[in-house]
C-alpha positions as CSV (number, residue, x, y, z in Angstrom):
1,M,101.5,122.6,97.3
2,D,101.9,119.3,95.5
3,R,104.3,119.5,92.6
4,R,104.1,115.9,91.3
5,D,102.1,117.1,88.3
6,F,105.2,119.1,87.3
7,L,107.3,116.0,87.5
8,K,104.8,114.1,85.3
9,A,104.9,116.9,82.7
10,S,108.7,117.1,82.6
11,A,110.0,114.9,79.8
12,G,112.7,112.5,80.9
13,L,112.4,113.7,84.5
14,V,109.7,111.4,85.8
15,A,109.8,109.7,89.1
16,G,111.2,106.2,89.5
17,L,109.0,103.2,89.2
18,A,107.3,102.2,92.4
19,L,108.5,98.8,93.4
20,G,106.9,98.4,96.8
21,A,106.8,99.8,100.3
22,V,109.5,99.3,102.9
23,G,108.9,100.4,106.5
24,G,106.4,102.9,105.3
25,Y,108.7,104.5,102.7
26,T,108.1,104.2,98.9
27,L,111.1,102.5,97.2
28,G,111.5,103.7,93.6
29,A,114.0,102.4,91.1
30,S,115.2,103.4,87.6
31,K,116.0,100.9,85.0
32,P,119.4,101.2,83.3
33,G,119.0,103.0,80.0
34,G,120.9,103.1,76.8
35,E,124.7,102.9,76.8
36,T,126.6,106.1,75.9
37,Q,130.2,106.1,74.8
38,A,131.3,107.4,78.2
39,G,129.1,104.8,79.9
40,A,130.6,102.0,77.8
41,Q,134.0,103.1,78.8
42,A,133.0,103.1,82.4
43,S,131.5,99.7,82.3
44,G,134.2,98.2,80.2
45,G,137.8,97.4,81.0
46,G,137.2,95.7,84.3
47,G,134.3,98.0,85.3
48,S,131.0,96.8,86.7
49,T,127.5,97.9,87.3
50,V,127.0,100.1,90.3
51,K,123.7,99.5,92.2
52,A,123.1,102.8,94.0
53,L,120.5,103.9,96.5
54,W,119.6,107.5,97.1
55,I,118.0,108.6,100.4
56,Y,115.9,111.8,100.3
57,V,114.8,113.8,103.3
58,G,111.9,115.4,101.5
59,P,109.4,114.5,98.8
60,I,110.6,114.3,95.2
61,G,107.8,116.8,94.3
62,D,109.1,119.6,96.6
63,Y,110.5,121.3,93.5
64,G,113.5,122.3,95.6
65,W,116.4,120.3,97.2
66,T,115.0,116.8,96.8
67,H,113.6,117.4,93.4
68,A,117.1,118.6,92.2
69,H,118.8,115.4,93.6
70,H,116.1,113.2,92.0
71,I,116.4,114.7,88.6
72,A,120.2,114.1,88.7
73,K,119.7,110.6,89.9
74,E,117.3,110.0,87.0
75,R,119.9,111.3,84.5
76,V,122.8,109.1,85.7
77,A,120.4,106.1,85.7
78,E,120.2,106.5,81.9
79,H,123.6,105.0,81.7
80,G,123.6,101.2,81.4
81,W,126.2,100.7,84.1
82,V,124.1,102.4,86.8
83,E,121.1,100.7,88.6
84,A,119.5,103.3,90.7
85,A,116.8,103.4,93.4
86,H,115.6,106.0,95.9
87,L,113.6,106.4,99.1
88,E,111.9,109.7,99.7
89,K,110.7,111.4,102.9
90,V,113.1,109.5,105.2
91,P,113.3,111.3,108.6
92,E,116.9,111.9,109.7
93,T,116.1,110.2,113.0
94,Q,115.1,107.0,111.2
95,A,117.8,106.9,108.5
96,Y,120.0,104.3,110.1
97,D,117.3,101.6,110.3
98,V,115.9,102.4,106.9
99,I,119.2,102.3,105.1
100,K,120.4,99.2,107.0
101,A,117.2,97.4,106.0
102,Q,117.8,98.3,102.3
103,L,121.5,97.2,102.4
104,D,120.5,93.9,103.9
105,Q,117.9,93.2,101.3
106,G,118.8,95.1,98.2
107,G,122.5,94.3,97.5
108,Y,123.5,97.9,97.0
109,N,127.1,98.9,96.6
110,A,126.7,102.7,96.7
111,V,124.5,104.9,99.0
112,F,123.9,108.6,98.5
113,A,122.7,110.2,101.7
114,T,121.4,113.6,100.6
115,S,120.8,115.4,103.9
116,Y,123.2,117.0,106.5
117,G,121.2,115.2,109.2
118,Y,122.0,111.7,107.9
119,M,125.6,112.1,109.2
120,E,125.3,110.0,112.3
121,A,123.5,107.2,110.4
122,I,126.3,107.0,107.8
123,K,129.0,107.0,110.5
124,R,127.4,104.0,112.1
125,L,126.7,102.1,108.9
126,A,130.1,102.6,107.2
127,P,132.1,100.2,109.4
128,Q,129.3,97.6,109.3
129,Y,129.3,97.6,105.4
130,P,133.0,98.1,104.4
131,E,132.2,96.9,100.8
132,V,129.6,99.6,100.3
133,K,130.7,103.1,99.2
134,F,128.8,105.8,101.0
135,Y,128.5,109.4,99.7
136,H,127.3,112.0,102.2
137,C,125.9,115.3,100.9
138,S,126.7,118.5,102.9
139,G,128.5,116.9,105.8
140,P,132.1,118.0,106.6
141,W,134.6,115.4,105.5
142,E,136.3,115.6,108.9
143,E,133.3,113.8,110.4
144,F,134.2,110.8,108.3
145,R,137.9,110.9,108.7
146,E,138.1,107.4,110.0
147,H,135.8,105.9,107.4
148,P,137.7,105.0,104.1
149,N,134.5,104.1,102.4
150,V,132.7,107.4,102.9
151,S,133.2,110.4,100.6
152,T,131.5,113.8,100.9
153,Y,130.1,116.1,98.3
154,F,128.3,119.4,98.0
155,A,127.1,122.0,95.5
156,E,128.0,125.3,97.2
157,F,125.8,128.4,96.9
158,Y,127.5,131.2,98.8
159,Q,128.7,132.9,95.6
160,L,125.2,132.7,94.1
161,Y,123.6,134.0,97.3
162,Y,126.0,137.0,97.0
163,L,124.8,137.6,93.5
164,N,121.2,137.3,94.6
165,G,122.0,139.9,97.2
166,V,123.3,142.2,94.6
167,A,119.9,142.0,92.8
168,A,118.0,142.4,96.1
169,G,120.0,145.5,97.1
170,A,119.5,147.1,93.7
171,V,115.6,146.7,93.7
172,T,114.7,147.1,97.4
173,E,112.8,150.3,98.3
174,S,112.5,149.6,102.1
175,C,116.2,148.6,102.5
176,K,114.9,145.7,104.5
177,L,115.4,142.2,103.2
178,G,114.1,139.0,104.7
179,Y,115.6,135.5,105.1
180,I,113.7,132.3,106.1
181,P,116.1,129.6,107.2
182,A,115.2,125.9,107.6
183,F,118.0,125.6,110.2
184,L,120.9,127.8,111.2
185,I,123.6,125.4,110.5
186,P,126.9,126.8,109.1
187,E,125.8,126.1,105.6
188,V,122.8,128.4,105.9
189,V,124.6,131.0,108.0
190,R,127.2,131.5,105.3
191,H,124.5,131.8,102.7
192,I,122.7,134.5,104.8
193,N,125.9,136.4,105.3
194,A,126.7,136.2,101.6
195,F,123.2,137.4,100.7
196,A,123.7,140.4,103.1
197,L,127.1,141.3,101.7
198,G,125.8,141.1,98.2
199,A,122.8,143.3,99.1
200,I,125.1,146.0,100.4
201,H,127.1,145.8,97.2
202,G,123.9,146.0,95.1
203,A,122.6,149.0,97.0
204,R,125.9,150.8,96.5
205,V,125.8,150.1,92.8
206,A,122.2,151.3,92.5
207,G,122.9,154.4,94.7
208,K,120.3,153.7,97.3
209,C,120.0,152.7,101.0
210,G,122.8,155.1,102.0
211,G,125.2,153.4,99.6
212,G,124.4,150.1,101.3
213,S,125.0,151.2,104.9
214,Q,121.2,151.1,105.6
215,I,120.7,147.6,104.4
216,E,119.1,145.3,107.0
217,V,118.7,141.5,106.6
218,L,116.0,140.3,109.0
219,V,116.2,136.6,109.7
220,A,113.1,134.6,110.7
221,P,113.4,132.0,113.5
222,P,114.6,128.7,112.0
223,L,111.8,126.4,110.8
224,N,113.6,123.3,112.1
225,S,112.5,121.5,109.0
226,W,113.8,121.4,105.5
227,F,110.4,121.0,104.0
228,A,107.7,123.1,105.8
229,P,105.6,125.0,103.3
230,D,103.1,126.3,105.8
231,K,105.7,127.5,108.2
232,A,107.7,129.1,105.4
233,R,104.6,131.0,104.1
234,A,103.8,132.2,107.6
235,A,107.4,133.4,108.1
236,A,107.2,135.3,104.8
237,K,104.0,137.0,105.9
238,T,105.5,138.0,109.2
239,L,108.6,139.5,107.6
240,V,106.6,141.5,105.1
241,D,103.6,142.6,107.2
242,Q,105.3,143.2,110.5
243,Y,108.9,144.2,109.4
244,G,108.4,145.8,106.0
245,V,110.8,143.7,104.0
246,D,110.3,143.7,100.2
247,V,112.7,140.9,99.2
248,L,112.5,137.4,100.5
249,A,115.4,134.8,100.4
250,Y,115.1,131.4,102.0
251,T,116.4,127.9,102.6
252,E,113.2,125.7,102.6
253,D,112.5,123.1,99.9
254,S,109.3,124.2,98.4
255,T,107.8,127.1,96.4
256,A,106.0,128.5,99.4
257,T,108.0,131.6,99.8
258,I,108.0,132.6,96.2
259,E,104.2,131.8,96.2
260,A,103.8,134.2,99.1
261,A,105.7,136.9,97.1
262,E,103.4,136.3,94.2
263,E,100.3,136.8,96.4
264,Y,101.6,140.2,97.5
265,W,102.0,141.2,93.8
266,A,98.4,140.2,93.2
267,E,97.5,142.6,96.1
268,G,99.5,145.4,94.5
269,S,102.6,145.2,96.6
270,R,106.0,144.5,95.1
271,V,107.7,141.8,97.0
272,Y,110.6,139.9,95.3
273,S,112.0,136.4,95.8
274,F,114.2,133.7,94.2
275,S,114.4,130.2,92.8
276,H,116.0,127.7,95.2
277,Y,117.8,124.6,94.0
278,S,115.4,124.2,91.0
279,D,114.4,126.7,88.4
280,M,111.0,127.7,89.7
281,T,110.2,129.8,86.6
282,Q,109.9,126.6,84.7
283,Y,107.5,125.1,87.2
284,Y,105.2,128.1,87.1
285,K,105.3,128.1,83.3
286,S,104.2,124.5,83.4
287,Q,101.2,125.7,85.3
288,G,100.5,128.5,82.8
289,R,101.7,131.2,85.1
290,E,104.5,133.8,84.8
291,L,106.4,134.8,88.0
292,R,106.4,138.6,88.6
293,S,108.3,138.4,91.9
294,H,111.3,136.3,90.6
295,L,114.7,138.1,90.5
296,T,117.0,135.1,89.9
297,G,118.1,132.3,92.2
298,Q,120.5,129.5,93.1
299,I,120.3,126.3,91.0
300,A,122.1,123.0,91.5
301,D,122.7,120.3,88.9
302,W,124.0,117.4,90.8
303,S,124.3,115.1,87.8
304,P,127.9,115.8,86.9
305,I,129.0,115.2,90.5
306,Y,127.0,111.9,90.5
307,Y,128.3,110.8,87.2
308,I,132.0,111.3,88.2
309,L,131.6,109.6,91.5
310,L,129.8,106.6,90.0
311,A,132.0,106.2,87.0
312,T,135.1,106.2,89.2
313,Q,133.6,103.5,91.4
314,A,132.4,101.5,88.4
315,T,135.9,101.4,86.9
316,G,137.5,100.3,90.2
317,G,139.1,103.7,90.8
318,Y,137.3,104.6,94.0
319,R,139.2,106.9,96.3
320,K,137.9,108.8,99.3
321,I,137.2,112.4,98.2
322,D,135.6,115.6,99.2
323,V,133.8,117.5,96.4
324,W,132.8,121.1,97.0
325,A,131.5,122.4,93.7
326,R,131.4,126.1,93.1
327,L,130.9,128.4,90.2
328,G,133.1,127.3,87.3
329,D,133.2,123.7,88.3
330,Y,132.1,121.0,85.7
331,V,131.9,123.6,82.9
332,P,133.6,123.0,79.5
333,I,135.6,126.3,79.7
334,R,136.3,128.0,83.0
335,W,137.9,131.2,81.8
336,R,135.9,134.3,82.6
337,N,134.1,135.7,79.6
338,P,131.7,138.6,80.4
339,K,130.9,139.3,76.8
340,A,129.5,135.8,76.4
341,S,128.5,135.1,80.0
342,R,126.0,132.3,80.7
343,A,124.9,134.0,83.9
344,G,121.2,133.1,84.3
345,S,121.5,129.9,82.2
346,P,122.5,126.3,83.0
347,E,126.2,125.9,83.4
348,G,128.1,123.5,85.6
349,A,127.1,122.1,89.0
350,V,125.8,125.5,90.3
351,Y,124.5,128.4,88.4
352,L,122.1,131.4,88.5
353,A,118.4,131.0,87.7
354,P,117.1,133.2,84.9
355,L,117.8,136.9,85.6
356,N,114.9,139.3,85.6
357,R,116.3,141.8,83.2
358,D,113.2,143.9,83.2
359,T,113.4,144.5,86.9
360,I,117.0,144.5,87.9
361,P,118.6,147.9,87.0
362,P,121.0,147.7,84.1
363,R,124.1,148.7,86.1
364,A,123.3,146.0,88.7
365,L,122.8,143.5,85.9
366,E,126.2,144.3,84.5
367,E,127.8,144.0,87.9
368,I,126.1,140.6,88.5
369,I,127.5,139.3,85.2
370,R,131.0,140.7,85.9
371,L,131.1,139.2,89.4
372,Y,129.7,135.9,88.1
373,E,132.6,135.6,85.7
374,D,135.2,136.7,88.2
375,M,133.9,134.2,90.8
376,K,134.4,131.3,88.3
377,E,138.1,131.9,88.6
378,L,138.0,132.9,92.2
379,L,139.2,136.4,91.2
380,Y,136.4,137.8,93.4
381,E,135.4,136.2,96.7
382,P,132.5,137.5,98.8
383,F,134.1,136.9,102.2
384,T,137.1,139.2,101.8
385,G,137.8,141.6,104.7
386,P,137.3,143.9,106.4
387,L,134.1,142.3,107.7
388,R,132.4,142.8,111.1
389,G,130.0,140.5,112.8
390,Y,129.0,138.7,115.9
391,Q,128.8,135.1,117.1
392,I,125.4,133.5,117.3
393,D,123.8,130.4,118.9
394,E,121.9,127.8,116.9
395,Q,118.8,130.0,117.0
396,G,120.6,133.0,115.6
397,R,120.7,134.9,118.9
398,P,123.7,137.2,119.5
399,Q,126.5,135.9,121.8
400,E,128.7,138.9,121.6
401,E,128.9,142.5,120.4
402,A,129.8,143.0,116.7
403,R,133.6,143.0,116.2
404,L,136.1,142.5,113.3
405,K,135.8,139.0,112.0
406,V,137.8,139.2,108.8
407,A,140.8,141.5,108.6
408,E,141.3,143.9,105.7
409,G,142.7,142.1,102.8
410,S,142.1,138.6,104.2
411,R,139.9,136.1,102.5
412,L,138.1,133.2,104.3
413,G,139.1,129.7,103.2
414,R,137.2,126.4,103.3
415,D,137.4,125.8,107.1
416,E,136.2,129.3,108.1
417,L,133.3,129.1,105.6
418,W,132.4,125.5,106.5
419,Y,132.1,126.2,110.2
420,M,130.8,129.7,110.1
421,D,128.9,130.6,113.3
422,W,128.5,134.3,113.1
423,F,126.3,136.9,111.5
424,H,127.4,139.9,109.6
425,E,126.6,143.1,111.4
426,S,123.9,144.0,108.9
427,V,122.0,140.7,109.8
428,Q,119.5,140.5,112.7
429,R,117.4,137.6,113.9
430,I,113.8,138.8,114.6
């Protein structure tokens, strides 16, 4: 489905001006906008304009991953000290040549590589252009240890996937949940596991599925593409029709999965799903439609991350950094506050999509809000033992029998989460 009409209808969120074609890719740029007080401070006192290039793996109209990055790029481009351009639909295998051509011609001093698969390209480019600051999204900082001009950043979702799981476990009738992965890299694996753990929690709260012990999360074969609407829709149909799942989570950058869930509702079957990276309830409202299948979802606002990184560079204060934004980051007040929680509303770099308060049972809603607030201060962490699971290969196939992975009372830290290569025992690759 083409979502460019939505971009045109979104005030202030339109695509960059087309300046020409380079190597078959459309180069778009945003003119610097009005100067804010913060922007004036960034550009003054020895600061300078940052000319930044964003590289997108998908189309800006995907209304998922790339759309979220593009909106953030447009927002930071409103500051007079940022000159921003982008290239969309750049295959990971061609990223090196495409970025190199732009650096040689465009005079950029900052490059944002917004896909895990751009890692090798950035590792090759960084030493060739030491004056350029490279910012790689979703790649582990260890991969760039030897490159002082490469920083890493990510908006992390495992906490939100856990909360999605709570909603899923509270509404499921079949006790079977589906997950459609683009790839089974550690990022996606930890999100699947968080979703499964949350579903067990939600079923326990709702008093169903044997108190959570009967929850099954069935994982489709990886799509091997971040943007594959047709494959995602086919996977959704398989999970529902052949395996009986009634909730669909996913990592694929389009509305295909939630659209499939809506089609089941039209046929009289209740299948639920989520927003992914962008608030899909807003997209459907722009089309004059209300989502019936939508429970909540995981949303990223990359703009505060981009603003801080660019402002630091503009003022001459660049330093190599790894940003891993979670709940509570980039919010005015981080203290937990369940009575005035913004769960389900924009807040910080990552937040929950609107909560379906008519469908999620009240006790589960209360639990989601409580956990949301506790997670902001890391008072509650999903990956706390005891947890059992089994190692998998890159296709999700078991490599061992289930065994204890996290001891009782232990909590996984950054390294264990970042390199996760095992499924929770409730998860099964179909």
